[in-house]
TIMARMAR-369480 format. One line per field, with one value per residue (C-alpha): residue in three letters; x, y, z. Coordinates in steps of 0.5 Angstrom, whole numbers. Layout:
BEGIN
rest <- ALA	...;
u <- X	...;
v <- Y	...;
w <- Z	...;
// end
This chain:
BEGIN
rest <- MET	SER	ALA	ALA	PRO	ARG	GLY	ARG	SER	ARG	ARG	THR	ALA	GLY	CYS	ILE	ALA	ALA	ALA	LEU	ALA	VAL	LEU	ALA	ALA	THR	GLY	SER	GLY	ALA	ALA	PRO	ALA	ALA	ALA	GLU	PRO	GLY	LEU	ARG	GLU	VAL	MET	PHE	VAL	GLY	ASN	ASN	TRP	ASP	GLY	THR	ALA	ASP	VAL	VAL	GLU	SER	ARG	GLY	ASP	PHE	ALA	PRO	ILE	GLY	ARG	ILE	ASP	VAL	ILE	PRO	ASP	LYS	GLU	GLU	ARG	LEU	ARG	GLU	ILE	TYR	LEU	ASN	PRO	VAL	LYS	LEU	ALA	PHE	PHE	LEU	GLY	ILE	ARG	GLU	SER	ALA	GLY	GLU	GLY	HIS	ASP	GLN	PHE	VAL	ASP	ASP	MET	TYR	SER	THR	PRO	ASP	GLY	THR	ALA	VAL	VAL	VAL	SER	ARG	PRO	SER	PHE	ALA	ASP	VAL	VAL	SER	LEU	ASP	LEU	ALA	THR	GLY	LYS	ILE	ASN	TRP	ARG	PHE	PRO	VAL	SER	GLY	PHE	ARG	SER	ASP	HIS	MET	ALA	VAL	SER	PRO	ASP	GLY	GLU	ARG	VAL	ALA	VAL	SER	ALA	SER	THR	SER	ASN	THR	VAL	HIS	VAL	LEU	ASP	ILE	ARG	THR	GLY	ARG	GLU	LEU	GLY	SER	PHE	LYS	GLY	GLY	ASP	LYS	PRO	HIS	GLU	ASN	VAL	PHE	SER	ARG	ASP	GLY	LYS	LEU	LEU	TRP	ASN	MET	ALA	ILE	GLY	GLU	VAL	ASN	THR	ALA	LEU	ASP	ALA	PRO	TRP	LEU	ASP	PHE	THR	LYS	GLY	ASP	ARG	HIS	LEU	THR	VAL	VAL	ASP	ALA	ALA	THR	TYR	ARG	THR	VAL	ARG	THR	ILE	ASP	MET	ARG	GLU	ARG	LEU	ASP	ALA	PHE	GLY	ARG	LYS	ASP	LEU	SER	ASP	ALA	VAL	ARG	PRO	VAL	ALA	PHE	THR	PRO	ASP	GLU	LYS	ASN	LEU	TYR	PHE	GLN	VAL	SER	PHE	PHE	ASN	GLY	LEU	VAL	GLU	TYR	ASP	VAL	ALA	GLY	ASP	ARG	VAL	THR	ARG	VAL	LYS	THR	LEU	PRO	LYS	ASN	PRO	ALA	THR	SER	GLU	ASP	ARG	THR	THR	TRP	VAL	ASN	ASP	SER	ARG	HIS	HIS	GLY	LEU	SER	MET	SER	PRO	GLY	GLY	ASP	LYS	LEU	CYS	VAL	ALA	GLY	THR	MET	ASP	ASP	TYR	ALA	THR	VAL	VAL	ASP	ARG	ALA	THR	LEU	GLN	GLU	GLY	PRO	LEU	VAL	PRO	ALA	SER	LYS	PRO	TYR	TRP	ALA	THR	VAL	SER	GLY	ASP	GLY	LYS	SER	CYS	VAL	ILE	SER	GLU	SER	GLY	ALA	ASP	ARG	ILE	THR	ALA	ILE	ASP	PHE	ALA	THR	GLY	ARG	LYS	VAL	ALA	SER	VAL	PRO	VAL	GLY	ASP	HIS	PRO	GLN	ARG	VAL	ARG	LEU	GLY	HIS	VAL	THR	ALA	ASP	TRP	ARG	ARG;
u <- 14	15	20	18	17	23	25	20	14	16	17	10	7	12	8	1	2	6	0	-6	-2	-1	-9	-11	-6	-10	-16	-17	-20	-17	-17	-21	-14	-12	-5	0	2	6	3	-3	-7	-8	-10	-5	-8	-3	-5	-1	-1	0	5	3	0	-6	-6	-13	-16	-17	-24	-30	-30	-24	-22	-15	-9	-4	-1	6	10	13	17	21	27	23	28	33	30	27	34	37	31	32	39	38	34	32	30	26	23	20	18	14	11	9	5	1	0	-1	-1	-8	-3	0	6	5	9	6	3	3	6	7	10	15	14	16	12	17	17	13	16	13	14	14	13	15	22	22	24	22	24	23	21	22	16	18	22	20	27	29	31	34	32	32	32	29	31	28	24	17	16	8	4	8	7	10	11	7	13	14	21	21	17	17	16	14	19	14	19	24	19	22	20	25	25	28	29	24	28	35	33	38	35	34	33	29	25	23	14	11	11	8	8	3	0	4	2	6	1	-1	5	10	13	10	10	5	6	1	3	-2	1	2	-4	-1	-4	-10	-9	-16	-20	-21	-17	-12	-11	-4	-1	-2	4	6	0	2	2	8	9	16	19	19	26	29	26	25	19	15	9	6	-1	-3	-11	-12	-12	-16	-21	-21	-23	-29	-32	-30	-25	-28	-25	-17	-13	-9	-10	-11	-13	-14	-17	-16	-21	-18	-17	-13	-17	-20	-17	-21	-20	-21	-19	-18	-24	-29	-34	-34	-30	-27	-27	-21	-20	-13	-11	-16	-12	-19	-23	-31	-35	-35	-39	-41	-43	-48	-45	-47	-51	-46	-40	-37	-36	-30	-25	-19	-22	-22	-15	-10	-15	-19	-26	-26	-20	-21	-22	-23	-26	-29	-25	-30	-29	-37	-37	-32	-33	-32	-29	-33	-28	-31	-37	-37	-39	-38	-41	-41	-42	-44	-39	-44	-48	-44	-51	-49	-52	-54	-50	-46	-45	-37	-32	-27	-26	-19	-18	-21	-19	-21	-22	-18	-24	-26	-33	-32	-30	-25	-25	-21	-25	-20	-24	-27	-21	-24	-25	-31	-32	-38	-41	-40	-46	-52	-47	-50	-44	-42	-37	-33	-27	-23	-16	-11	-11	-12	-12	-11	-8	-10	-6	-7	-1	2	5	8	2	3	5	1	4;
v <- 43	51	53	53	61	63	68	71	68	61	61	65	59	53	56	55	48	46	50	46	39	41	42	35	32	35	34	42	44	47	54	56	60	58	56	61	63	57	52	48	45	37	31	26	19	14	7	2	-5	-3	2	9	15	18	26	29	35	38	40	40	33	31	29	25	28	24	18	16	10	11	5	6	2	-4	-9	-6	-7	-13	-15	-13	-16	-23	-22	-21	-26	-22	-16	-21	-24	-17	-16	-23	-21	-14	-17	-22	-18	-11	-12	-17	-21	-15	-12	-4	1	7	10	17	23	30	35	40	47	48	43	40	33	29	25	18	14	6	1	-5	-2	1	8	15	17	24	23	28	30	31	25	20	19	18	24	22	16	15	8	8	6	-2	-5	-1	6	9	15	21	29	36	42	49	52	46	44	38	31	26	20	13	8	3	-3	1	6	12	18	21	29	30	36	35	38	33	28	30	27	34	30	24	22	16	15	9	2	2	10	11	19	25	32	39	44	50	55	49	50	42	35	30	23	17	10	5	-1	-8	-10	-15	-21	-25	-23	-19	-20	-15	-19	-19	-12	-13	-15	-9	-5	2	6	13	20	24	32	34	41	41	45	40	34	34	31	36	33	25	23	16	15	10	14	20	14	10	17	18	11	7	3	-1	3	1	7	6	13	12	18	25	32	38	44	50	53	47	47	40	34	28	21	14	8	1	-3	2	5	11	17	21	28	30	38	39	44	41	33	30	26	31	26	19	19	11	10	6	-2	-5	-11	-15	-14	-19	-18	-23	-17	-21	-20	-13	-9	-7	-8	-2	-2	6	9	16	22	30	36	42	48	52	47	45	38	32	26	19	13	8	2	-4	-1	0	7	15	20	27	28	35	38	41	36	29	27	23	25	20	14	13	7	6	-1	0	7	7	15	22	29	35	38	44	49	46	44	36	31	27	19	13	7	2	-4	-1	3	10	16	19	27	28	35	38	41	36	29	27	24	29	26	19	17	11	10	5	-1	0	7	9	16	22	29	36	39	42	40	45	49	45	38	32	24;
w <- -32	-30	-26	-18	-15	-12	-7	-2	-6	-6	2	2	-2	2	9	6	3	10	14	10	10	18	18	14	19	25	23	25	17	12	10	4	1	-7	-9	-9	-16	-19	-15	-15	-10	-9	-5	-5	-4	-1	-4	0	-3	-10	-8	-11	-10	-14	-13	-15	-15	-7	-8	-13	-17	-14	-21	-22	-24	-24	-20	-17	-17	-10	-10	-17	-13	-10	-14	-10	-3	-4	-6	1	5	2	3	11	15	20	15	12	18	20	12	12	19	17	11	15	21	19	11	11	7	3	3	5	1	3	9	9	6	5	-1	0	0	-7	-9	-13	-9	-4	2	3	9	7	12	9	7	14	10	9	1	-2	-9	-15	-18	-25	-25	-21	-18	-11	-8	-1	3	10	14	20	26	27	22	20	19	20	21	19	21	18	22	20	17	12	13	19	17	23	22	27	27	31	33	35	39	36	32	27	25	19	14	9	3	5	9	14	21	26	32	35	42	45	46	48	45	37	36	32	30	30	31	30	35	30	32	31	38	41	38	40	39	40	41	40	43	40	35	31	36	37	45	43	50	54	60	56	55	60	53	49	52	54	50	53	49	49	48	46	46	38	38	43	43	50	52	56	58	58	59	60	58	62	68	65	61	69	73	68	69	63	64	59	54	51	52	46	42	34	30	33	32	36	36	32	39	41	48	46	44	40	39	37	41	40	39	40	36	38	40	46	48	52	55	54	59	65	63	64	59	59	55	51	44	42	35	32	31	24	25	20	24	27	35	34	35	33	26	27	23	27	33	30	30	28	25	22	25	22	24	19	20	24	29	29	26	26	21	23	19	22	20	21	21	14	15	16	19	20	28	31	36	41	42	39	35	28	22	17	17	9	7	6	5	11	10	13	14	14	12	10	2	0	1	8	6	6	9	5	7	4	2	3	2	-5	-7	-7	-4	-3	0	5	6	13	12	10	12	5	0	-6	-9	-10	-14	-16	-13	-13	-9	-1	-1	6	9	4	6	2	-1	-7	-13	-19	-23	-29	-27	-29	-30;
// end
């Protein structure tokens, strides 16, 4: 393996890598820039149920490059869990609820600025680890508060990673190189998605509430908890804004919609936020400065999808949203309806419904031309052309792919 770039070129490469990762995380698109010398742009695919991450080309045919074992310490972690009755209860609870009968070994991942490591949140182990991409060994491990780690976000400079600790209603912010905690803040019940603003000054967190019970009838919505959005100063981690979407949705005339905000996508100018909510086959448009919901789009239902809300995975009918680099198209993963589609942002008209097996995430290819979805029900990722709305590639990956993120490895990396 070649040495990572040094000095100024190393830092420049890290900033580009981090920026691309943030763009994928926010759904705002990806710049078509090539990787800096010494680094190679790739796409990481987290295979939640088998504890691996596939590394594939970030564009074109998305050809496989390698696979990473993200649980090299599995036996040690399981030994700790089985010797602690409280940890064991939560571990088994995650398996039977969010894991759909499986352990959750990888939720989210980002590469470090120099492309030598990947940082992974591991829900069932309630931690975040940094894995050396050359050796596969763990550089550092950070146990989150509570009993489950979840979605992450990386800062625009690539130096910090935020992770939701869903059972303690906490978001930890870590130094991506060392794992040292830089700060933390409290969110609503079950903090989920995290997004840094493009300038790195703000960090948004979306709390989804209790999604692992069968109390899914609309009249039982009060059992789901506090599901507000928390916006913090990314330097001090103090709350600067709290947004209760219940009030905004009610004002728009949609009291029927859940206020549990799931995946989100900002427009390139960050004036508008698009998001999915629990139980809904569609998306919501929110004016950030005006602090109001402006449009709601209902997308087609699959006639074969059960209307029994308790059968929908973690309350999410649709889960996965990204935006083209120009901000003119949205890509939607219709999870329980088994399709993905590209939506015109101006008209909110959907394009062709591309059949997909339980698509669980949507991101943007390295060249910005395609939306890439994870088909968790078929163990593959599929690319859909933003311009035509048609499928252009499909590649097998590991068991139950979920999060897909852009990142970098060293130029000659392969496993």
